[in-house]
C-alpha positions as CSV (number, residue, x, y, z in Angstrom):
1,M,23.3,17.3,23.0
2,E,22.3,17.0,19.4
3,N,19.3,18.8,17.8
4,T,17.8,19.3,14.4
5,S,20.5,21.9,13.6
6,T,23.2,19.3,13.8
7,V,21.4,16.0,13.1
8,K,21.9,15.6,9.3
9,V,22.0,11.8,9.0
10,F,20.1,9.0,10.7
11,T,21.5,5.5,11.1
12,L,19.1,2.5,10.4
13,S,19.3,-1.0,11.8
14,G,18.0,-4.4,10.9
15,L,20.5,-5.5,8.3
16,Q,23.2,-6.7,10.6
17,D,23.0,-10.2,9.2
18,A,22.8,-9.1,5.5
19,R,26.5,-9.1,4.9
20,T,26.7,-12.9,5.1
21,Y,23.8,-13.6,2.7
22,R,23.9,-10.3,0.8
23,S,23.3,-11.7,-2.6
24,I,20.4,-13.8,-1.5
25,Y,18.7,-10.9,0.4
26,F,19.3,-8.6,-2.6
27,S,18.0,-11.1,-5.2
28,F,14.9,-11.9,-3.1
29,T,14.1,-8.3,-2.4
30,L,14.6,-7.3,-6.0
31,L,12.4,-10.1,-7.2
32,I,9.6,-9.1,-4.9
33,Y,9.8,-5.4,-6.0
34,L,9.8,-6.4,-9.7
35,L,6.8,-8.6,-9.2
36,I,5.0,-5.7,-7.4
37,I,5.7,-3.4,-10.3
38,L,4.7,-6.1,-12.9
39,V,1.4,-7.1,-11.4
40,N,0.3,-3.5,-10.5
41,L,1.3,-2.1,-13.9
42,T,-0.5,-4.9,-15.7
43,V,-3.8,-4.2,-13.9
44,I,-3.4,-0.4,-14.4
45,L,-2.6,-0.7,-18.1
46,I,-5.5,-3.1,-18.7
47,I,-8.0,-0.8,-17.0
48,C,-6.7,2.2,-18.9
49,L,-6.6,0.5,-22.3
50,E,-9.9,-1.4,-22.1
51,R,-12.9,1.0,-22.6
52,D,-15.4,-1.3,-21.0
53,L,-13.4,-1.3,-17.8
54,H,-13.8,2.5,-17.4
55,E,-16.3,1.9,-14.6
56,P,-16.1,3.3,-11.1
57,M,-15.1,-0.1,-9.6
58,Y,-12.2,-0.5,-11.9
59,V,-11.1,3.1,-11.8
60,L,-10.9,2.9,-8.0
61,L,-9.0,-0.4,-8.3
62,S,-6.4,1.3,-10.7
63,H,-5.9,4.0,-8.1
64,L,-5.3,1.3,-5.4
65,C,-2.6,-0.2,-7.7
66,V,-1.1,3.3,-8.3
67,N,-0.9,3.8,-4.5
68,G,0.8,0.4,-4.1
69,L,3.5,1.5,-6.7
70,C,4.0,4.9,-5.0
71,G,4.3,3.4,-1.5
72,T,6.8,0.7,-2.4
73,A,8.9,3.2,-4.4
74,G,9.6,4.9,-1.0
75,F,11.0,1.7,0.4
76,Y,12.5,-0.8,-2.0
77,P,15.1,1.3,-3.9
78,K,16.5,2.4,-0.5
79,I,16.6,-1.0,1.1
80,L,18.2,-2.5,-2.0
81,L,21.0,0.1,-1.7
82,D,21.3,-0.6,2.0
83,I,21.7,-4.4,1.4
84,L,24.7,-3.7,-0.9
85,S,26.2,-1.2,1.5
86,D,28.1,-1.7,4.7
87,V,26.8,1.5,6.2
88,H,23.0,2.0,6.6
89,V,22.3,5.7,6.8
90,I,19.7,8.1,5.5
91,L,19.8,11.9,5.3
92,Y,17.4,13.8,7.5
93,S,15.7,15.2,4.4
94,G,15.6,11.8,2.8
95,C,14.1,10.3,6.0
96,L,11.3,12.9,6.0
97,A,10.7,12.2,2.3
98,Q,10.5,8.4,3.0
99,L,8.1,9.1,5.9
100,C,5.9,11.1,3.6
101,V,5.7,8.5,0.9
102,I,5.2,5.4,3.1
103,Y,2.8,7.1,5.5
104,S,0.8,8.5,2.6
105,F,0.6,5.0,1.1
106,V,-0.8,3.6,4.4
107,M,-3.4,6.4,4.9
108,C,-4.4,6.4,1.2
109,E,-4.8,2.6,1.2
110,I,-7.3,2.8,4.0
111,T,-9.4,5.6,2.3
112,L,-9.2,3.9,-1.1
113,L,-10.5,0.7,0.4
114,T,-13.2,2.7,2.1
115,V,-14.5,4.4,-1.0
116,M,-14.3,1.0,-2.8
117,S,-16.6,-0.5,-0.2
118,Y,-19.0,2.4,-0.7
119,D,-19.0,1.7,-4.5
120,R,-19.8,-2.0,-3.8
121,Y,-22.6,-1.0,-1.3
122,V,-24.3,1.2,-4.0
123,A,-23.8,-1.5,-6.7
124,I,-25.4,-4.3,-4.6
125,C,-27.8,-2.5,-2.2
126,R,-29.0,0.1,-4.7
127,P,-28.4,-1.3,-8.1
128,L,-31.1,0.7,-9.9
129,Q,-29.6,3.9,-8.7
130,Y,-26.0,3.0,-9.2
131,H,-25.3,5.1,-12.3
132,T,-27.3,8.0,-10.9
133,I,-25.2,8.0,-7.7
134,M,-21.8,6.9,-9.0
135,T,-21.5,9.7,-11.6
136,P,-18.1,10.8,-12.9
137,L,-18.4,13.8,-10.5
138,M,-19.0,11.5,-7.6
139,V,-16.1,9.2,-8.5
140,R,-13.8,12.3,-8.7
141,S,-15.0,13.5,-5.4
142,L,-14.4,10.1,-3.8
143,L,-10.9,10.0,-5.3
144,L,-10.2,13.5,-4.1
145,Y,-11.2,12.5,-0.6
146,A,-9.1,9.2,-0.8
147,W,-5.9,11.1,-1.8
148,L,-6.2,14.6,-0.4
149,I,-7.3,13.9,3.2
150,P,-4.6,11.3,4.0
151,I,-1.8,13.3,2.4
152,S,-2.9,16.4,4.3
153,E,-2.8,14.3,7.6
154,V,0.7,13.2,6.8
155,V,2.0,16.6,5.9
156,V,0.7,18.0,9.2
157,A,2.4,15.1,11.1
158,L,5.7,15.8,9.3
159,I,5.5,19.6,10.1
160,L,5.0,18.7,13.7
161,T,8.0,16.3,13.6
162,L,10.2,19.0,12.0
163,R,9.8,21.2,15.0
164,L,11.1,18.6,17.4
165,P,14.7,19.0,18.7
166,L,16.5,15.6,18.5
167,C,18.9,14.1,21.0
168,G,19.8,11.0,18.9
169,T,20.4,9.7,15.4
170,H,19.6,6.0,15.5
171,I,16.4,4.6,14.2
172,D,16.0,1.0,15.2
173,K,14.2,0.0,12.0
174,L,14.8,-0.8,8.3
175,F,13.3,2.5,7.3
176,C,12.3,5.8,8.8
177,D,9.4,5.7,11.2
178,N,7.8,8.8,12.8
179,G,7.3,7.0,16.1
180,F,11.0,6.2,16.4
181,I,11.9,9.8,15.5
182,M,9.5,11.1,18.2
183,K,11.4,8.8,20.7
184,L,14.6,10.7,19.8
185,S,13.0,14.0,20.7
186,C,14.7,16.0,23.5
187,V,11.3,17.3,24.6
188,P,7.8,15.7,25.1
189,A,6.1,15.2,21.7
190,T,2.6,15.9,23.2
191,I,1.2,17.7,20.2
192,N,2.5,15.0,17.8
193,N,0.8,12.4,20.0
194,M,-2.4,14.3,20.0
195,W,-2.4,14.6,16.2
196,G,-1.6,10.9,16.0
197,I,-4.8,10.3,18.0
198,V,-6.8,12.4,15.5
199,I,-5.4,10.4,12.6
200,V,-6.1,7.1,14.3
201,T,-9.7,8.3,15.0
202,I,-10.2,9.2,11.4
203,Q,-8.9,5.8,10.3
204,F,-11.2,4.0,12.7
205,L,-14.1,5.9,11.2
206,N,-13.1,4.7,7.8
207,V,-12.9,1.1,9.1
208,F,-16.4,1.6,10.7
209,L,-17.8,2.7,7.4
210,V,-16.3,-0.4,5.7
211,L,-17.9,-2.6,8.4
212,Y,-21.2,-0.9,8.1
213,T,-21.4,-1.1,4.3
214,Y,-20.4,-4.7,4.3
215,G,-23.0,-5.4,7.0
216,Q,-25.6,-4.0,4.6
217,I,-24.1,-5.8,1.6
218,V,-24.2,-9.2,3.4
219,N,-27.8,-8.6,4.5
220,V,-28.9,-7.9,0.9
221,C,-26.8,-10.8,-0.6
222,L,-28.4,-13.4,1.6
223,R,-31.8,-12.6,-0.1
224,S,-30.9,-13.4,-3.7
225,S,-28.7,-15.6,-5.7
226,E,-27.7,-12.7,-8.0
227,G,-26.5,-10.7,-5.0
228,R,-24.5,-13.6,-3.8
229,S,-22.9,-14.0,-7.2
230,K,-22.0,-10.4,-7.4
231,F,-20.7,-10.5,-3.8
232,M,-18.4,-13.5,-4.5
233,E,-17.0,-11.9,-7.7
234,T,-16.4,-8.3,-6.6
235,C,-16.6,-8.1,-2.8
236,V,-14.6,-11.1,-1.8
237,P,-11.3,-9.8,-3.3
238,H,-12.1,-6.4,-1.7
239,L,-12.6,-8.0,1.7
240,A,-9.4,-10.0,1.2
241,S,-7.5,-6.8,0.5
242,I,-8.9,-5.2,3.6
243,V,-8.0,-8.1,5.8
244,S,-4.5,-8.5,4.4
245,F,-3.8,-4.8,4.9
246,I,-5.2,-4.6,8.4
247,V,-3.2,-7.7,9.5
248,A,0.0,-6.3,7.8
249,T,-0.3,-2.9,9.4
250,M,-1.0,-4.4,12.8
251,F,2.3,-6.3,12.6
252,D,4.1,-3.0,11.9
253,Y,2.1,-1.3,14.8
254,V,3.1,-4.0,17.2
255,Y,6.8,-3.7,16.1
256,S,6.8,0.1,16.4
257,R,5.1,0.2,19.8
258,H,6.7,-3.0,21.3
259,N,10.1,-3.3,19.7
260,S,11.0,-6.4,21.7
261,K,14.7,-7.3,21.4
262,V,13.6,-10.8,22.5
263,L,12.2,-11.6,19.1
264,P,14.6,-12.8,16.4
265,L,15.9,-10.1,14.0
266,G,14.4,-11.7,11.0
267,L,10.9,-11.8,12.6
268,R,11.2,-8.2,13.6
269,N,12.1,-7.2,10.1
270,F,9.2,-9.2,8.7
271,M,6.8,-7.5,11.1
272,A,8.2,-4.1,10.1
273,V,7.9,-4.5,6.3
274,E,5.0,-6.9,5.8
275,F,2.6,-4.1,4.9
276,L,5.0,-3.1,2.1
277,V,5.2,-6.6,0.7
278,I,1.8,-8.4,1.1
279,P,-0.8,-5.8,0.1
280,P,1.0,-4.3,-2.9
281,L,1.6,-7.8,-4.3
282,F,-1.7,-9.4,-3.0
283,N,-4.2,-6.7,-4.2
284,P,-3.6,-6.8,-8.0
285,I,-3.2,-10.6,-8.0
286,V,-6.4,-11.4,-6.1
287,Y,-8.4,-8.9,-8.1
288,G,-6.9,-10.2,-11.3
289,L,-7.8,-13.8,-10.4
290,K,-11.2,-13.2,-9.0
291,M,-12.7,-10.5,-11.2
292,K,-13.7,-12.1,-14.5
293,K,-13.3,-9.0,-16.7
294,I,-9.7,-8.4,-15.6
295,R,-8.8,-12.1,-15.5
296,T,-10.0,-12.4,-19.1
297,R,-8.0,-9.4,-20.3
298,V,-4.9,-10.7,-18.5
299,I,-5.1,-14.1,-20.1
300,K,-5.8,-12.5,-23.5
301,L,-2.8,-10.1,-23.1
302,F,-0.3,-12.8,-22.2
303,S,-1.7,-15.2,-24.7
304,N,-1.3,-12.7,-27.5
305,T,2.2,-11.9,-26.3
306,T,3.2,-15.6,-26.3
307,V,1.7,-16.1,-29.7
308,S,3.4,-13.0,-31.2
309,H,6.8,-14.2,-29.7
310,R,6.3,-17.6,-31.2
311,F,5.3,-16.3,-34.6
312,G,8.2,-13.8,-34.6
313,G,10.6,-16.6,-33.7
314,K,9.3,-18.8,-36.5
315,S,9.5,-15.9,-39.0
316,Q,13.1,-15.2,-38.1
317,W,13.9,-18.9,-38.3
318,A,12.3,-19.1,-41.7
319,K,14.3,-16.1,-43.0
320,K,17.5,-17.8,-41.9
């Protein structure tokens, strides 16, 4: 019988077919990761550099992009190495670190989307009081809640997982999953399951807050053309982000709870990693396209870059 004193390495599955098309898988995965870095960094830099974007809505958006970069950093470098390797393993400590990063990303994504919905609620339903309510102190408090509470939940979950004696080393997934580690436990993980219920309850409360605020927003927007315009510009991308994230995480939940061997391996892998592909790539793109201020800055940034390259090229040609 193996336990945590002897289990030093976990084996991962899901890349059995990667050897045949290794270069294609690697190139496609690397391209996605580079795109995620590019679009998120672009939005973050634009918000940081443009003074007129130092407003609560854009500050919260920049934190959403930072969270996307942090979460994907816990997955893509490892999966890229695994694609190039014939042996897919991860150290016990590395597994816990990956769990911490990915689970924190998921939890923080939900809370960040929740506080963003509150910001939109105040902006549309109480516009005259917006700057009185959304003070710098309030924004910092919301961000503290969005980051600290989820990370604390994940840390407690990992501490509970650390105490479990393990009777196996194989995780039937592309990356470390707390649910799969609990299945390897030699003893019932009752406390872990109870804490999982607490976390799910907290997240359901966040979702309820989002639904409530948007119910109020829609009610107000139906009364005025100005409200409808503001809703279309700032709330639609936020709603799209919420829907994409919920759908992506539901796929992972179904995979983790009902890991059916009947499904093709490619479909199972897609269900497992969709939340690490779609939301981090989708969020900055949809906000960048829909929100006029960011869209204008992006176009201006790339236009200036293109012009400078052309001008530089002509200058060098002229010197020659």
